Structures are given as C-alpha cells and as structure tokens.
TIPA-477611 format. One record per residue (C-alpha): x, y negated, z; residue in one letter. Coordinates in steps of 0.05 Angstrom, whole numbers, padded with zeros to 5 digits, always signed. Example, Ala and Ser with C-alpha at 12.3 -4.5 7.8 and 13.67 -1.06 7.14 Angstrom:
BEGIN
+00246+00090+00156A;+00273+00021+00143S;
***
This chain:
BEGIN
-00215-00027+00349M;-00290-00036+00354S;-00328-00053+00291L;-00364-00119+00280S;-00441-00119+00284K;-00445-00135+00210N;-00400-00078+00192F;-00438-00030+00237R;-00501-00046+00198R;-00465-00042+00131A;-00439+00029+00144V;-00499+00056+00180A;-00523+00087+00115S;-00455+00119+00103A;-00465+00161+00165A;-00523+00195+00130L;-00477+00222+00076L;-00454+00280+00120G;-00455+00308+00189S;-00412+00274+00241L;-00385+00343+00255A;-00354+00345+00186L;-00293+00390+00188G;-00236+00370+00144L;-00218+00425+00095A;-00153+00462+00106S;-00142+00434+00176C;-00147+00503+00206G;-00138+00477+00277D;-00199+00469+00321G;-00165+00414+00360S;-00164+00373+00296R;-00238+00376+00281E;-00254+00312+00319D;-00191+00275+00299T;-00175+00240+00234L;-00100+00245+00220V;-00077+00188+00176V;-00008+00188+00144G;+00029+00123+00129M;+00101+00101+00124E;+00114+00047+00177M;+00159+00006+00132A;+00113-00040+00094Y;+00090-00102+00134P;+00039-00130+00140P;+00003-00066+00120F;+00042-00011+00155E;+00090-00031+00210M;+00103-00027+00284R;+00087-00083+00332G;+00129-00112+00388A;+00108-00054+00433D;+00130-00004+00378N;+00058+00017+00368R;+00029+00023+00297P;+00003-00044+00272D;-00019-00077+00207G;-00076-00079+00158I;-00074-00004+00142S;-00075+00013+00216V;-00137-00030+00227R;-00168+00004+00166M;-00152+00073+00194A;-00184+00054+00261E;-00247+00031+00227S;-00252+00091+00181L;-00243+00140+00238A;-00297+00105+00278E;-00345+00106+00219S;-00333+00182+00214L;-00346+00191+00288G;-00275+00216+00300K;-00214+00199+00340G;-00152+00175+00305L;-00080+00198+00301R;-00030+00162+00258I;+00031+00199+00232E;+00092+00159+00208D;+00114+00198+00146V;+00172+00182+00100A;+00148+00160+00031W;+00177+00219-00007D;+00142+00268+00039G;+00074+00236+00046I;+00039+00272-00012I;+00067+00340+00009P;+00043+00325+00080A;-00027+00314+00054L;-00026+00375+00010Q;-00003+00420+00067S;-00056+00395+00115G;-00009+00360+00163K;-00048+00296+00151I;-00120+00286+00128D;-00115+00222+00087V;-00062+00173+00063I;-00072+00100+00078I;-00004+00072+00060S;-00009+00019+00005S;-00007+00075-00046M;-00017+00058-00120T;-00067+00102-00156R;-00030+00131-00216T;-00045+00186-00266E;+00016+00224-00244Q;-00005+00224-00170R;-00077+00240-00189A;-00053+00307-00215R;-00033+00325-00144S;-00084+00290-00100I;-00151+00254-00106D;-00162+00180-00093F;-00217+00137-00064S;-00243+00075-00098D;-00191+00020-00101G;-00187-00033-00047Y;-00127-00075-00068V;-00105-00102-00135T;-00031-00117-00132N;+00022-00127-00184G;+00094-00110-00198L;+00138-00172-00199C;+00210-00192-00188M;+00258-00221-00137L;+00315-00255-00174A;+00379-00288-00152G;+00372-00362-00141S;+00423-00376-00197E;+00399-00321-00244S;+00379-00341-00314T;+00323-00289-00313I;+00255-00324-00312R;+00206-00269-00333S;+00203-00196-00349V;+00215-00213-00423D;+00286-00231-00405D;+00302-00161-00380L;+00304-00114-00440P;+00373-00110-00471E;+00398-00160-00419S;+00450-00114-00386N;+00418-00137-00321A;+00427-00098-00257R;+00357-00080-00233V;+00345-00055-00162A;+00286-00009-00148V;+00262+00031-00089K;+00264+00105-00103S;+00197+00139-00118G;+00157+00074-00126T;+00118+00051-00186T;+00172-00002-00196G;+00223+00054-00203H;+00178+00091-00252V;+00163+00029-00293W;+00235+00007-00298A;+00257+00077-00318T;+00204+00081-00373E;+00203+00009-00397S;+00272-00021-00392L;+00330-00007-00439E;+00398-00038-00434G;+00396-00049-00359V;+00433-00017-00301E;+00385+00013-00250L;+00405+00010-00177I;+00361+00061-00141V;+00358+00056-00065L;+00314+00088-00012D;+00300+00023+00026D;+00265-00039+00000A;+00304-00085+00046S;+00369-00059+00017M;+00343-00073-00053C;+00329-00145-00033A;+00397-00151-00001L;+00430-00128-00065E;+00399-00188-00100V;+00415-00236-00043A;+00488-00214-00045Q;+00492-00218-00121G;+00501-00144-00131K;+00436-00139-00170A;+00403-00190-00215D;+00331-00172-00197V;+00290-00127-00152F;+00225-00099-00181V;+00171-00086-00129Y;+00101-00108-00110D;+00080-00180-00101Q;+00069-00180-00026I;+00137-00149-00011S;+00173-00193-00061I;+00143-00254-00028Y;+00165-00231+00041Q;+00236-00214+00018H;+00242-00281-00015W;+00223-00316+00050K;+00278-00276+00086R;+00330-00295+00034H;+00302-00362+00011A;+00371-00394+00002D;+00397-00338-00043K;+00336-00314-00081T;+00272-00336-00115R;+00206-00300-00126A;+00177-00289-00195I;+00106-00272-00173L;+00069-00270-00239Q;+00053-00196-00246P;+00089-00152-00296I;+00028-00108-00292R;-00030-00100-00244E;-00038-00039-00199E;-00093-00012-00154T;-00083+00016-00085W;-00129+00071-00060A;-00135+00121-00003I;-00105+00189-00019G;-00145+00253-00004L;-00134+00327-00017R;-00161+00356-00081K;-00232+00382-00075G;-00253+00344-00013E;-00311+00310-00049D;-00355+00301+00011E;-00301+00265+00050L;-00284+00223-00011R;-00357+00202-00016G;-00358+00181+00057R;-00292+00143+00050V;-00319+00106-00011N;-00383+00089+00027A;-00340+00062+00084W;-00298+00020+00037L;-00360-00010+00006K;-00389-00028+00074G;-00322-00054+00099F;-00316-00099+00039R;-00387-00125+00041E;-00381-00141+00115A;-00322-00186+00101G;-00273-00143+00140E;-00219-00148+00086F;-00224-00224+00088D;-00215-00223+00163R;-00154-00178+00158L;-00124-00223+00105A;-00132-00284+00150E;-00103-00246+00209R;-00042-00216+00175Y;-00031-00254+00110M;-00056-00325+00116A;+00009-00356+00092E;+00015-00309+00033E;-00057-00322+00012K;-00046-00397+00013R;+00018-00391-00028T;-00013-00345-00079F;-00072-00392-00087D;-00026-00452-00097E;+00014-00414-00150M;-00049-00390-00186G;-00032-00317-00172V;-00095-00275-00159P;-00100-00251-00087F;-00106-00177-00075I;-00167-00151-00038F;-00229-00132-00078H;
***
C-alpha cells in the first residue's frame, strides 16, 4: 500500500536514523536482507485476518506494509500461532511481531517492545440472563470464567480471581460460544473482541465494555535491536501524526468507534 503524501513527509526524517541497507540482526540469510518478515496470528479481526481472497488483511497488515515501505524493504507476513509467536521472533524466523500484542513485564523479559500504539482494556462478555454486572461480582462468585490460553485475560483471571472455575480454551470464538450456550458465565478478553463476539451472539450475550484494566499494545522486537527499535518508534510517531491510525479506524472499525463513543468508553488508538 502506498503511503499518503502527509505520511511521506512525516517519516522522511525517520529514514535518516539508519541506512536503508539496515540488516536485521540474527537473520543470517542474505535473501532476507531486503525483506521485513512480520509475524502475526490471523485470528483477530479487524487487526489480523484474511480477506475474501484469503490474503492477509486488517489494521496490522496495513501497518506492516507501511513500516516495511518506510524501512525501504519488501514485506513478507507469516501467520504464526499465538503460542509460538515469541519463539519465532527469538529464533529469527520473523523480524518483528505486529499482532495486537500487549506489552507486559513478563514478555519484556524475553523480547523488546516499541512505543505503544493502542490502549485497550480487558472486559467481559456475559450471558444475557447473567446476574454479573461488573468485575466486582466475580470474586467468590463460583462463576465459570472462560479465557483464551496464553492471553492477558488468562493471566489476570489466574492471578486475580478466587472462587471461580476457569475454562481455558485455545480459541476465542469457542470461549464466546461457551457463554452463548450457557456453559460459562463470562468470557474475559479485550474490548474490541468482546464487542465483536457480542454482535455475533447478541440474542444470548451482552457486552460489559467498561475496562477491568487498561493495556497497551506494542510491536515486538528481538532483544538488543536498538537501532531497529528506534526506526520503528520514529515510524509510529510519523504514522500517528499523519492521521493514518484515524484513517484505519474509519476503514475497519467505524461501527465500533461510534458505539464506544456512545457508551463513553475511550477509543483505542493513541
């Protein structure tokens, strides 16, 4: 995707931060020198998904295209299962992670992160007839709480909730289905996904979108790649200042943005 004129001007200075021939550390393959390999799990619309033609699509894909162009590189996107995405980065199979990844202290022990670009929040999908109205109703409630394995919702529920039954599944859609079918009382996940799952099961569920806690998404990089991280941060700054995040929100998330505004829930890009 070609960059807008405004964005070209905004990132022109970023190109001065390093040579366009920048080689990514630990690639070890000459054929990779001119290609940015971005890892993402294609299971998180509207950020990471596949379009009608089965090609990668979504906000993160558009971000990856723009980042690669700003670095003067081609782009290859690798669809990587969530539980393998950090090992893929560490081993050099991919160069960066752009996959709606929350920046956490635990993950930061293994990889580095860019500046944040999204503020999101954990929230809940509840059954339409559930008496649960907020997170305060969960402790000691004996509720059945569905979580996707390896997510921050899983970590938070494990660390913060007592007296509940955790239902740990590998797929977010299955977690939502557990609630819709009455097999779980709530599903704890991020706001955007909860909104989308609620729309799919509107007759059986309701969204509790007020955040349990706020989280920041960032781009994952290998430890020690400080030059690349500086260039990624410069690109993020230019992308934001040129209004590109706003354009992506209107393209992919117009309905969500309107609903969040009406409910007084802060929208996510920053």
